[in-house]
FITOR-489262 format. One record per residue: x, y, z of N, C-alpha, C in turn. Coordinates in steps of 0.1 Angstrom, whole numbers, plus 5000, padded with zeros to 4 digits. Layout:
<sites>
XYZXYZXYZ ...
</sites>
This chain:
<sites>
404745053391404345093406403045223399 403545323392402945433391401445403386 401445323378400245293373398945223384 399745153394398845083404398445223414 399245283416399245393425397945543420 398145483406396545633401395845553400 395945393399394445353402393945383417 394445343425394245363440393445483441 394345533437393845743432392645783432 392345683418391045663408389945613418 390245513423389745433430388945523445 389245563451389345643470388445733456 388245803450388045943448386645913442 386745763432384745713428384245663441 385145633450384245563463383645683469 384445783474384245913481383145973472 383246043456381846023447380545953452 380445863455379845743453378545733465 379545743483379445753491378745893494 378946013489378646123487377246153484 377046113470376046053467374646013464 375145913479374145833486373745883495 374745973504374346073516373246193513 373646283498372946323492371346313494 371246163483369946143482369246093494 369845993503368845983517368546123526 369546233528369346363535368246463526 368046453511366646533509365746443511 364446563506363346493510362546523494 361246463489360946513479360546663474 360146703486360046843482361146933482 362446863490363446953483363546873472 363546813463364346793446363046843445 362246873446361246943439361547113440 361747153449362547273446364247293439 364447193444366147173434365347203416 364247113411364147133403363547233393 362847313401362247443400363047593398 363947523410365447663410365947573395 366447543398367247463379366647533365 365347483365364247553356364747663353 364247713370364147893368365447933358 366647873365367647913362367747923345 367947843339367447783325366547833317 365447903320364947993315364948133313 366048183320366648333329368048303318 368848173316369848223305369448193291 368048133288367848143275367548263272 366348323285365648473281366848603277 367848593286369048693286369648743273 370448703265370148833253368448913247 367548793246366448903249366148993252 365548953268365649083278366849193280 368149173277369049253277368849403264 367949333253368049403246366249513248 365649433258364449503261364549583273 365649583277365649643294364849573303 364749423301364249363312362849313309 362249383299360849403297360749233288 360049123300359748993292358248943287 357749073286355449043288355448983272 356648993265356148963244356648793249 357648713258358148583263356848563270 355748553271354948453281355048343269 354048333258353848213246354848133243 356148163243357448123244358148043255 357648133267357648093279356647933287 355647933281354447833282354747723272 355347723264356247633255357047553260 358247653269359747563273358747523287 358047583292357247523308357047373301 356147383292355347203288356947133288 357647173278359147093274359447043285 359447093299360247083313359246953320 358446993322356446973325356746793323 356646683334356146573326355546553326 355046473312353646463308353246573301 353246673303352746833292353146793284 354246753271354646713260354146633256 352946603250352546463244352646413228 352346313229352646323209351246283205 350846403196349346333197349346203183 350146143186349746023175350245943176 351045893192350745753199350445783213 350045953213349645963229350245883239 351745953240352645963244353546033248 354146033261354246113265355946173256 356446253256357946293246358946283258 359946223256360946203269362246293258 363146283271364346453269365246333257 365146243257366246143244365546083240 364046113232364046113221363746193211 364046113195364046163186362546253183 362446373179361746443181361446593166 360246563160360346633149358946783155 359046903149358247023153357647023144 356747103143355647153130356047313132 356147323118356847473123355247593118 353647503118352347633118352347593132 352047473138351847523156352847503165 354147463158355047423168354447323180 353847223172353747073180354546983177 354946923190356246803187355746703190 355846593181356046453178357146393175 356946243177358046203177358846183163 359746133161360446143149359846023140 360045883150358645793142357345793143 357145853145355445893145355145973134 355846063132355246173121355746103107 356846013105357445973099356045833091 355745793096354345653101353345773093 353245863099352245953097351946013085 353046023079353246083065353045953055 354045863059354045803046351945723046 351345773058350145643058349545783053 349245873055349046013048348746033029 350545973030350446013011349845853005 349745713012349045613014347545623006 346945743015345845683018345145863003 345745933002345646042990346045942977 346745882977347545792961346345682960 346145612970345345512968344145482956 343345592960342545552947342745632938 344045642932344345702917344345582915 344445572894344845512888346345502883 346845392875347745442872348945512863 347845552855348145682849348145802856 347245822865347845962880348545942882 349045842888349545812900351145882898 351945922904353345972904353546122894 351746192887352446302881352046422889 351746412903351146522909352246452925 352846562930353646582943352146602953 351746502962350746502969351146572979 350646622989351246643004350646543013 351146603024350546483042350546643047 349346603056349046743070350046723084 350046833090350246813103349546773107 349546633116347946563124347046703135 348446773138346746873144346446983137 347447093130346647233126346647173109 347147093103346247073090347747123083 348547153085349647273077350347163065 350247173057350747073042352347073041 352346993041353646923038354446863023 355146903012355546813004355946663008 355946582996356346432997358546473006 358246573002360346612999360546633011 359546673021359646773029359446653045 359246513046359346413053360446413062 360546433074361546433079362246293082 363846283080364546213080364946213093 365846273097366846313108366646423118 367246353127366846453138367646593139 366646713143367846833145367346903158 368047003160367347073173366147163168 366047273178364647363175365047443161 366147483164366547543154367247503141 367347373134367747313129369347313127 370247363136371647363131372247223136 372147183147372747043153371946943147 372746843147371946713140372046623150 370746533155370946443168371646543180 371646703186371646723198371446653209 373146623219373546573231372246633242 372046503251371446573263372046633269 371346713278372446793283371146893297 371346833309370246883315370447003321 371247053315371547253317370847323307 370447223299369747293285368247233278 367247343274365947273273365847183263 365147093271365246913261365046983246 365746923236366246893224366647013219 367247103229368047173219369247203222 369947263208371447253208371947373219 371647463231372147593236372447643229 372847713216372947793202371947883202 372648033198371648123198370248083181 369348093188368348053179368548103162 368948243160368948263148368348263135 367248193139365848213127364948373121 364648373114364448533109363048503111 362448623118361548633119359948653111 359048633118357548613106356548693115 356348833099356748843093358348903086 359248853079360948903081360349063078 361549083094361949203090363249223088 364349173086365249123079366349123097 365949113112366849073121366548913122 367248843135367048743139366648733152 366148583154366448573171367248583178 367148643192368048653196367848543209 366948463216366748383223367948223214 368348163227368848053225368247973219 368347883214367647723205366547703216 365147753212363847703219362747633210 362147593221360847503216359647663211 358647613204357447713196357847843192 356847903192357248093175358548133186 358848203176360148303180359348423183 360048503198359248623205358948733192 358348833194358148953186360049003189 360149103180361449153171361449243181 362949243187362749373201363749453198 364049463182365049563181364449693178 365549803181364849933176365050013162 363650063159363850133144363250243145 363850303134362850463131362250443124 361150463125359950473112358550583116 358550603106357350703101355450633098 354650683107353650613102352850613091 351750563090351550493075351050583063 350850683069350350763055351650853058 352650883059354250943056353751073062 352951213068352551243070353751313084 353151213098354451223109355651243108 356551293121357651273117358151143121 358751063117359850973122360050953140 360150833144360150853157361150663161 361650653169362450523175361150423178 361150263171359850233177360450053176 359949953186360349853187360149793171 361049733167360549703152359549533148 359049523161357649433162356649493160 356649633160355749713163355849873150 356949853148357349953137355649963132 355349983122354049983120353150093125 352650223125352350303140351150413128 349450393136349450513131349250693134 348750753129348850933136347650983136 346450873132345350913132344851003130 345751063117345051173112344351103097 343451233090342551153078344051123073 343451003063344550973050344651083038 343751123034344051223027344551163007 344351043010345750982996344450952984 344150962972343050992960342350872961 340950832959340750732960340750632944 339950542944340250472923339550552914 338250602923337150682914337850802907 339050842914339551002911338851112915 337851092918336951222923337151222938 337551132947336851182958338251132967 338551162979339951132988339151042997 340550983003340050863018339950983029 338750953037338450993050338550923061 339250803059339750713073341050793081 340850723092342050763099343550703094 345150763095345950703092345750533092 345950443082345850333078346950233070 347550093069348350043063347649993058 347749953044348049943027346649973022 346449953012345650042998344650063006 343750193002342350263007341550153007 340350173015339350073009338050172998 337850092990336550142981335750272986 335550352970334950442977333550462984 333350492993332150423000330750502994 330850612984329750712980329050682967 327950652963327250712952327250822946 326950772927326750922917326450832907 326050932899325050882887326450872873 326550762871327350732858326450622850 327550652837326550632822327150482825 327250412813327450242813328550282802 328850142797329750182787329850212767 328050172769328050222752327650372754 326950412771326450592770325250602768 324450462769322850522761322250552778 322550442786321750472800322950522811 321550632823322350672836322450592845 322450572855322150522866322750522879 322050602895322750572904323750442912 324750432911326150322914327150362921 327250252931328850282936330050342932 330550472935331650502933332950422930 333050352934334450222938334050132922 332650132918332550072902331850172891 332850222887332050322878331950262864 332650142859332350112845331249982843 330249992837329149882834328149852825 327749772822327649702809325549722813 325049772800323349782803322849662793 321849632794321549462785321249502770 321349652766321049672754321849612742 321149572730322249522719323049682712 323949632704324249772701323549782690 323349742678322049772667322649882654 324349932659324849972650324749882636 324949972624324549952612326549912611 326749752601328249722600328349782590 329849782586330549862574330149732561 329449722561328249612550327049722541 326949712554326249842551324149702552 324449582551323349542553323049452567 323949442577323849372590324049492600 323249492609323949502623324749462632 324749552642325749422651325049412662 325249302668324649222676325249232690 326549252691327349242703326149342717 326549332730325449372739326349512743 326249572748326949682758328149712754 328649762742330849752746331349892740 332149932741332650012737334150002726 334150112719335050102705334150042693 335250062680334349962672333749872669 332849842660331849702662332449562652 333149632641334049552637333849522628 333949442615333749392602332249272605 331849292589330549192592331049052595 330248922599330948832603330948732592 329648782575329748722565330248752554 331248852557331848862546333648782545 333948822531334748692527334848552523 336048462523335648322518334848252528 333648162526332848092536333247942528 332947872543332747712537331247642539 331247592529329847522535330147432547 328947372552328347332559329647202571 329947122555331047042562331847042561 332547192554333747242555334547142544 334147122532334947092521335247162511 334147242509333847372499334547472503 334747582500334547722497334147812495 333647872495332548032480332948142490 332848222474333248362480331848442475 330748472483329648552477329748632485 328948682483327748902495327448812506 327448922517327048882529325148832528 325148902517323348922517323248712517 323848692508323648552506324348422513 323048312517323748272523324648112517 325347992525326047932519325547832511 325547752498325347672500325547542503 325047402504325347272511326247182496 327347152498327947072482327346972479 326746862485326346772480326946632487 328046672490329046512493328846482510 328946382508328546322522329346412533 328546432548329146542556330346502560 330746342569331546292571332246312583 331546432595331846442605331746332613 333046302624332846272632332246232641 330446132648329746172656329846182667 328946192681329546212699330346112699 330045962690330545842702331945852700 332445982690333845912684334645832678 333445702670333745602660333245652646 332445632645331645632633331845782627 331345812617331045902607329545952605 329446092603327646082594328246082585 326845992579326545922564325446012558 324846172561324146252555325146292546 324546352534324846452527324846612534 325946682531326346782535325146902541 324646932553324146982554323947122568 323047122571323347232576322747152596 323247302604322747192616323647102622 323247072634324046922640323846812635 325046702631324946552627323946512638 323146392634322046272643322946232652 322546172659323446052667322845922658 324245912661324645742659323745652662 323445562645321945472658322845342648 324145302648324845192642324745092653 324744962653324244872662325544822667 326344822679327344772680327244642691 328244612692328544472701329344552717 328644642727328844662739329344592750 330044662759330244542772329744672781 329144632797329044732798331144782811 330344842817331144932826332144842833 331444752842331744662850332944562838 332744532832333344442819332744302826 331744272832330644192830329544082819 329144222809328344142806328544252791 327844202778328144212769326444232758 326444342748324944322746325044432730 324444372722324244432712322844542710 323544702709323044802710323444912701 322145042701323045082690323745232700 325045242696325845322695326445392704 324845492697325045632710324045592724 323945482729323845462740324245392751 325045452762326145382771324445232778 325745142780325344982785325744972798 324644992813325244982824324344842824 324744762832324044662842323844632849 323044582856322544582871323144542883 324344492879325044422890325644512895 325244472911326144632921327144532925 328144642929329544602931329744612945 330444502949330844472961332144452965 332944522958334744542963334044662977 334944622982335044703001336044922996 334844963000335645113000337445063003 338045253003339245293006338645283025 337645263024337445263045337745133049 337645053040337644943048336544883052 335444943051333844893064332544873054 332944983044331144983036331644923018 330444823014330344792998330144922993 330644912980330645032979328945032967 328344902961326944872959326444962949 327445052940327145132930326845032917 325745042912325744932895326544982885 327244882885327844842869329044962872 329844892883331145002890332644952881 333345042880334245042866335044952873 335044922888336244882896336844962903 337145152899337045262909336545332915 336345242927335145262933335045422943 334445512941334945632949335045612963 335345732968335445722984334145702991 334245633001333345653009332945743019 331445803017330745973016329945953029 330045823036329845813053330545893062 329845953073331346023083331345923097 332945933102333345823110332345793120 332145943129331345883141332245873150 332845773148333945653166334345803174 334145743187334445823196335845803194 336445943196337945963198338245903209 339845883210340645823219340145903235 339846063238339846143244338246113250 337346073247335846033251334946093249 335246233246334746363251334346413233 334946423221334246433205334346303199 333646293190333446233178334446233162 335146153157335746193147334446253138 335046373130334446413119334546373107 335946333107336546283094335246223086 335446183070334946083064335446003066 334345853067335345713069336045693062 336945633075338145543067338645493073 339645413076340145283079341445343082 341545243095342645243104342045333117 342945373128342245433141342345583133 341545693140341145803140343045903142 342445983139343746083143342946153158 344146123170343946223179343346333178 342346373187341546453190342346633190 341946683183343346783185342846913194 341646893202341746993212342346953224 342947103228343547103247342747143258 342447103271341847163279343447173293 342347273296342947323312342947243325 344447183330344247153339344947203356 343747253361343947363373344347303385 345347353390345647343405344147363417 344547303427343147343438342747483438 343747563443343347723441342947793427 343447703413343247733406344447893398 345147913403346447953402347347923390 347747813391348647743378347647663375 348147713357347347623345348447543334 348047433332348847323322347247293315 348047323297347047263291347647143283 346947083283347246883278345946873269 346546783262345346773245344546713251 343346693248341946603252341946473257 341546473267341546323272342546293277 343646373278344546333288344446383302 343346453305343346553322342846473327 342146283329342246203335343246143344 344046173336345546103339346546173343 346746293342347846333338347646403349 348446423364348546513374348346653375 347746673382347246863385348746873381 348847033379350247073382350347123396 351747153399352347143415352247353415 351847303424351547513426352247523440 353147653433353647673442353647803457 351847813454351247903466351247823478 351147883489351247873501349447803497 349347693512347447663513346947723525 345947833518345547883532344247863536 344347753538343047703549343347683562 342247783571342547783585342847623591 343247643603343647463607341747453616 342047313616341147203626341647153639 342747173640342747153657343247243666 343747213674343747323688344647413684 345747443675346747483672345947633664 347247743671346247893662346647903651 347947833646348447833628349047713625 348747653616348747483608350447523601 350847433598352147413591351947473575 353247523574353147533558353247463547 352547463540352347373528352147413516 352147343502351847433495350347353484 349747493478348347453476348547263474 347247203476346747093471344947043469 345246933466343746913466343446813475 341846783482341446723492341646763506 342146723512342046703529343546763531 343846913542344846913545345946823545 346846813552347746693554347546683571 347346583578347546573595348646693599 347746733611349546853618350146783624 351646813620352846713629353446823637 352646933642353147003654353046933665 353646973676353646873686352446943700 351746853701350246843711350846963720 351446913729351847053741350647053752 349446953753348846973758349546923773 349146983783349546923800348946833804 349646733809349346553813348646573831 348246443832347746503849348546453858 350046433849351446383859352246563855 351946623856352446783850353546803836 353846633828354146653819353846783807 354446753797353546833785353546713778 352446683771352646583756353146573743 354646503743355446603730355146513718 353846403713353446373703353246453695 352946433682352546503671350746523674 350246593667349046683670348046563668 346646513677346346383671345046423673 344446593669343046613672342246573661 342446503648341946453637342446333630 342546263637342646093635342046043629 342245943615341245893613341045733619 339745693624339545603628338745473626 339045383624337645243614336745273623 335845313616333845273622333545153622 333345073638332644963637331144983640 330544953632329244993631328344803638 327144913642326444813649325544703640 325244783630324444753620324844663610 323844543611324144423601323944433587 324944413573323844413563323444283561 321944303553321244193553321744113540 323244153536323744073519324544183510 325444093504326144183498325944273485 324344293482323944453476323544523486 323244513499323144623503324644733509 324444863504325844913506325744973522 326744973526326945033541327045183539 325945223549325645343551327045493559 327745383567328545453572329645433565 330945533563332145533562333045413570 333945383560334845303571335645383580 335845503575336845533588336245683590 336245743606335345853607337045933615 336946073614337846153616337446173631 338446163642337946223656339146273665 338746283674340146333688340546223693 341646213694342046103703343046163714 342746063724343446163739344846163742 345546203749346646183749347446083751 348346003747348945863751349645883765 349845803767350645823788351945853785 352145923797353146003793354345913791 355345943787356945873781357745943788 357945993804359446113805359445943808 360945933810361845853818362145873833 361845783843361845863853362945713861 363945773867364845613873363645533883 364145423884363445333898364445203899 363745163911365445043910364144923912 364944823910364044723911363444683925 362844553926362344513936363244423946 364344353941365444293943367044353948 366544583938367644653941368844583938 368544503927369944443913370244583909 369344643904369244783889368444913893 368745003886368545103881367845153870 366645133863366145193852365345303850 365745363838364945463836362845393828 362045413835361045393833359745483826 358845493818357945563814357345663826 357045743823356145813842355445743846 353945673831353045643833353345493844 354645433842354845313849355745303856 356045403867356545433870356345383884 357045213886356545123894357645023897 357745023916358644933916358644803907 359344723900359544623887360144543892 360244453885361144283888361744273878 363244243878364044243866364044103860 363644043864363343903856364543823864 365743873872367143813878366443703884 367743643888367543533904367843653912 367443603923367343693935369243723941 369743553941370643563945371543563959 370643573966370943583978371443493986 372743473997373143354006372443324010 371543124006370543124017371543074035 370943004041371242994058371942864053 372042794044373042624040374942724039 374542804033375842874035376742854021 375842764011376442643996375442733987 373842743991373142783977372842983978 372243033965371343123968370243123962 369443223968368043183961367743183949 367243173944366743093926365343173924 364943243936363343333933363943363924 362843473912363143573900362943713913 363643823910363743913909362243963924 362243953935361243993946361644063957 360644123962360644223977361344083989 363044203998362444154005363044194018 362444144031362344194038364144224050 363944334051365444364057364844344073 366644264086366644244093368044294097 367744274112369144344118370844254116 370244084112371544024105371344024095 370744064082370544074071371144224066 371544284070371444494071372944474055 373644414054374444374047373544394032 372544324032371744324016372144174006 373244094012373443994005372843864012 372243864026372043774031370343744029 369643564028368543584021367443684034 366343664036365643714041363943594045 363643644048362343554052361543514039 361343624024360543584017361043484008 363343484007363543423997363043234006 363443143996362942983993364242914002 363442804010364442764016365442664010 366642614014367042504008367042354011 366242243999366042163998366742063995 367942113987368841983978369841953987 370341803984371241753992372541783991 373641734000374341824000375441743986 376141883984376641813968378241863977 378841823986380341913987381441783983 382541803983383641733974383641583983 383841483980383741353991385341353988 386341284000387541223996387741183986 388841143978389641043965389440933969 388340893963388540753963386740733962 386440773975385040763979383940783965 383140663968382040723953381040773961 380740723973379040773978379440963981 377940973985377241093990376841154007 377241244012376941234021375041234021 375141154036374141104039372941244045 373941334046373241434053372441534040 371341574044370841724039372141864036 372141914028372742054025372842134035 374042114043374042184056375842224056 375542354066377342434067378142264074 379842324071380942234075381142124069 382042064073382241954068381541794071 381641744061380841624063381241504070 380141404078381441264085381941194076 382541104080383540994075382440884072 382740804055381940744053382140594054 381340554060380940384068380940274059 380140284048379540214038381140064031 380439994025381339904020381639924001 382839904001382539873988382939743981 382739693967382339603965384139603952 384439543953385839593945386339433937 386639403929387539293919389039293928 389739143926391039173930391739223919 393739153921394139243910394039163903 393739003900393538883889392338953884 391039013891389438993888389038863882 389338773894388738713899387938653907 388138763918387638723929387238883932 385638873945385238973946385439013960 385939123967386239153975385239283984 385339303994384439354003384639444011 385339584010386139644019385339804023 385439774035385339944044385740084033 385040144031385040254024385940374026 386040364042386740504048388340384050 388340244050390140204054390840214036 389840234024390240234012390740344009 390240454016390340594011391240634024 391940614032392740614037394040544043 393840474034395240354029396240424024 397840364020398440404015398740333998 399640363998399540223979399940073983 400840093995400739924000399939894004 399439964011398139924018397039894012 397139974002395839943989396139823986 397139803980397639683970397439543982 398039543996397939424001396139414001 395439514003393739494009393439443990 393139493984392839463969392739313969 394639253973394339123967393939023972 393538893967392638803972393938603977 395238653975396238613980396338433972 396038413963396038303952396638353946 397338223936398438203928397938333911 398738393910398238453896398038373885 397038373876396738313865397138423850 397738483854398738533841399438443835 399638363818401238353818402138453808 403638363811404538453813404838453792 405238563787405938463774405938403772 407038323778408138153772405838113775 405238183780403838033780403437943787 404637983805404337933820402938013824 403237903836402138033846402838123858 402338223858403238313867403338213883 404438203892404238153900404038293911 403638393909403338483920402238483927 401738563937400438553939399838703937 398538683941397638773928398238953934 398539013925399139103926398539203913 399139323919399039443902399939453891 399839513884400539563874401439383864 402239403856402739283848403439183857 403639063849403838923863405838963860 406938973869407938953864408338813850 409438833849410338783837410538613838 410938633851412338483854411738363857 411238343846410338213850411538103855 411338013864412137893872411437763866 410737733852410437623848411937553838 411637373845412637353836412437263822 412937323808412837293798413537163791 413837123780414637023774415337113764 416637143759417237143753418037073741 417937063730418436983723419537073714 420736913706421137043695420337023681 421437063672421137093656420136993651 420836863649420736733644419736683653 419236783663418036633675418736503678 420336533685420636373688420836363704 421336503704421736543721420636603726 420236623741419436703743419736653762 419236823764419636843780418936943788 417836963802417037023806417737133811 416937253807418137353816416237433822 416837533829416137673835415637763821 414037763824413737863810414537993812 414138083819414638203816416238213817 416838063811418038103809417938093796 417038043791417337973775416338103770 415738203778414938363770416538443769 417038443780417638483785419338483772 419038373766420438323754421838253764 421838203775423238153784423538053782 422737923775422737833775422537753758 423637673755423437633744423837543740 423437423736424037253728424437243721 425837183717426737213699426837053697 427037003682427036833679428136823680 428236673686429736613684430436593672 431136473669431836463660431036303651 430936243663429936153659428736223641 427936313653427136383642427336463634 428636523632429336573616429536423610 429836303612430036183607429236103595 428136173607426536093599426236233590 426236373592426236413579426836413563 428336373566429036363555428536253548 428536073558427335983548426236033542 425636093546424436133542424636223527 425236303527425736383515426436283505 427436223508427936133499426836053486 426235963497424735863489424035983482 423536093487422536233478423436223468 425436243465425536313451425536153445 425936043445425735923440424435903428 423635983441422435943433422036033418 422736103423422736223411423236253403 424336173401425136153390424736063383 423835943391423435773385422235853376 421135943375420335983372420736093360 421536163357422236203348422636133340 423736013341423835893331423035843316 421535813330420535773326419935853317 420035953319418836093312419736083293 421036093301421936063288421635983280 421735893282421335723275420435783262 418935803274417835833267418135913258 418536053255418136103246419436083237 420435993241421135953227420335803216 419735733226418535703217417035713215 417235893216416335963206416935993198 418036043192418436093186418735993172 419435903179419735783173418135733155 417135743165415335683162415435823150 415635943153415336023142415936043132 417436003129417936043123417735873110 417435733114416935643109415935693102 414935773107413535843098413935933091 415036033087415136093076415736023069 416635913070417335873056416235873047 415235773049414335753038413635863033 413235973035413336033032413136153020 414536133020415936293018415836253003 415536362994416036352978416836412972 417136432963418236432959417736562946 418036682950417536802946418436882937 419736872940420836912931421136902918 421836992914422337002897423336882902 423436832885424236672887426136722890 426236862881427436902882428536912894 427236982904427336972917427836842927 429036882936429336782942429536792953 428436702960427736692978428336612988 428736752997429836713004429036693020 429436553022428736493031428936563047 428136583059428836593067429136513074 429936523089429736393101428536403109 428336283112426936333123427836373134 428736353137428936483153428236673147 428536663134428336833129426836803130 426236723126424836733121424036693139 424536703146423736613159423936713169 425236813167425336893182424536943188 424337003179423337093184422037033196 421736883188420436853197421136733214 422336743206423536703219423936783230 424336863226425336993234423537043241 422437123239421537153246421137083256 420836963257420636903273422036853281 423036863275424036853283424137003293 424337053287424537183294423337253305 421737173302420637173306420937133319 421736983317421736893332423036903340 424237023333424937093344424337183347 424037273343423437383353422437353365 421637243358420737223370421837123385 422437113376423637053390424337163402 424637223392425437373396424637393410 
</sites>
C-alpha cells in the first residue's frame, strides 16, 4: 500500500510538471524565448567574470577579447569547425588550439593530425622513416604539435575535467571551475576566470615595481602592465665603452651605439671611420711577418697574436703518405716511387700511378653500369654517370601529375605546381603546393553585421552566405509609413518593417471606430493587362504591390428581430436589417389542424390575429386531406378535405371473409364498427357447417364460427378386444376420454393357451434334431483322426488311453449350453 501511494504521488507530480511545461511553451513567444536566452547568457557571463572584476574594481575593459570568444560559443553557427565546416554543438567532443584558440571537433583534429603526418612521411625512404618525430600543424594558425601531442581525449578548456558534463548554466564545454592556467608571459599568477574558451585576460593582480632603468621610485601597478618607463635618459654604458645610452628609459638591452669614430684594424696597419658599435675589423693585407724558421713569411690575412711555427717544419710525408721524411723547410719532400693507391672519386677503384703530387686523375676503368631507374645497363667509364632517356610515369604525391623526370630512381620529388583550386568559401584560391585530397579550409574570417551595423560577429570566410545575421537588440529607428504618429517598437531588422499591428481607429460612416489592424500598407497581387509574348519575356511589373485598403464593413453587433418574430440575434452593423431565421413559420392555419410550413416571413397583423400565433394573409393555405383518427376498425379516410370539428360517419362497404375463410361477405363499415362482440360474430359468419377436422379425425358439426372447434365428437365408431375377436359400436368422444373398454372372454383365453403349447413342442423338436446332427459330425471327426495318429512316446512309458467322454466333452457341452441359453 505504501509503494502504491508513493507511486500515485510521483505520477501526479509528473503530470503537473508536464502540464506546466506545455502551458509555458504555449504562452511564450519566440521573442520572449530570445529575451530569456539573452538574460540567461548575461547571467552566465557575469558569473564567469565575477572573480576577475572583483580584483579590478569592476573594470572589464581587458575582457573584450575573451567576451567575444564566449559570445561565439553561445551563438548558434558562430563556432564552426574549419575541418568539416560544420557547427560545433554543445554536446560534441572538441579540442582547442593553444596558439589561435580555434575550436575543432575531436574526431576531425585526430584525422587531420593523422593525414598531416602521413603526407610528411610519405616521400621518405624506409631508412629515414622513424628517425625524426615530424610535427603536425594547426589547420588555422599552423602552430606545430609533436606526434605525441595528438589529442586522444575530450577535456574542458582548462584541462582539469575529462568529458565535462553538459550544463545549461555553464559556458559550453566548460567544467565551471576556476581556470588557474598560468598567464603568458608567465608572471607567477594564475587566471581567475571560470573555465573559459579563448586566451586568458591580462593578469589583474597589483604589484609594486620600478621602471626599466631602476632610477624612479617603485609604484603599485597591475601585474600585466608592471613594466613601465620613467621617460628619463637611460645613461647605461654602451658596448663600445666610450658612450652612454641616450634613449628614454626602455626594456631589454640598449641599442648599438649609433656614433662613428676612427678605428684601427686588428693588425693595426690601417685606420678607417666605422660605427662605434663594431670596433673590431679586418683589413685585406697579408700579415707578411717572418716566421721563426727565417726562410718563410706568414701568409695569414690581418690577424691578432703571434703568427705560429713554419708549416714546413718537422716530419713531412710524401704525396701518397706511405713514407715520412725529416728535411729542412727549404727542401720539398720527394716522391717515394711506390704506387699511389689512393681511392679515386668513384669510391671503388684506386689510383694506379706512382706517388705523385697534385690530385689523382679521374677513374677511367670500364664497368657495367646500371641506370638510376634500373631499367637499362651499359658498359662505360667508371667516372661517367649513366642516365637513360626513359621518363618516369609515376604519379607524384599530389595524385594528379606525372613525375616526367628522366631516369628517375623511384623516389619522385614532391609536386612543384601550385594547387590554385577555389576553396569552399568561393572567394579565395588554395595557395598551397599541389596536393591530394581536399584543400584546407579558408583561414580568413569575415564580419557579419546587422542592419544598423552596431552588432557584429566574425565567421569563417564562406559562411557569411548561409549564416544568419546577428540578432541586434537595438530598436528600429525608421519613421512610420502609415497614418499613425508612431510605430510599434521592434528590434533592428533587414528589409521592410513589419506591418503595423495597431488598431486603425478611423471613424466609419455609421459612427463607430474601425477596430481592425492598420491596413495602410497591404500587399495586393497586381493583375496587369499586359500579356507576355512567351515564357522568355520577363514580367516588368511586380507580382505584389503595396497599397492602402479601405476600412472593412463595421462589425459592431446590433440586436435585430427576425421577420417571423421567432428570435433576436446580434448582427454586424453593416448588415443590421430584418432577416429570415430559416425556421418554419409555425402559425396555426384556418383548419385548426396544421401550421404554416413556409420559411420565416413577414406577417401582417390584424385584429383577429393580434395574439401573434394565428396565420395571416401571407401564410400558406391548407390543401391536405383530413388526417383525423377514424373509429376503431374503420380503414377508410374522411371524404372531406382538412376541416375543423368531427368527421361524418363512414357509409362504405367492407369486403371480409367469414370465420371459416371459405366465403366472402359485404358488410357496411358503420354496422361493423358500431356492433358489439356477439353481433360481430353473427355478421361475419356464413351460416354453413364448419369445414375444420377434430383431433379424432371427424368433421366439426357446428355452424361457421370463430376460434377452435368443440372436442365432444358424437360420431359412432367400432371398439374391439385385444385378440380382435369381439367388437362393439361406441360414441367417439367417450373413447377419447377413456370411459369405455372391451375385455377378452374365457374362449379367447383358451385359444391363446393352445397356441402357446403348439409353439413349445415345435421348439423342442428343433433342439433334438440339432443334437443328433452334432453327434454325427463328432463321430465322423474321430474316425478321421484314428488313422493319422503316430506313436512318438518312449517305449518304457505306458500310454494311458482316455475315454471318449473325456476326449469330446468340450465339443458336446458347448452346443448344448448354447441351445439352452437360446430357449431361456
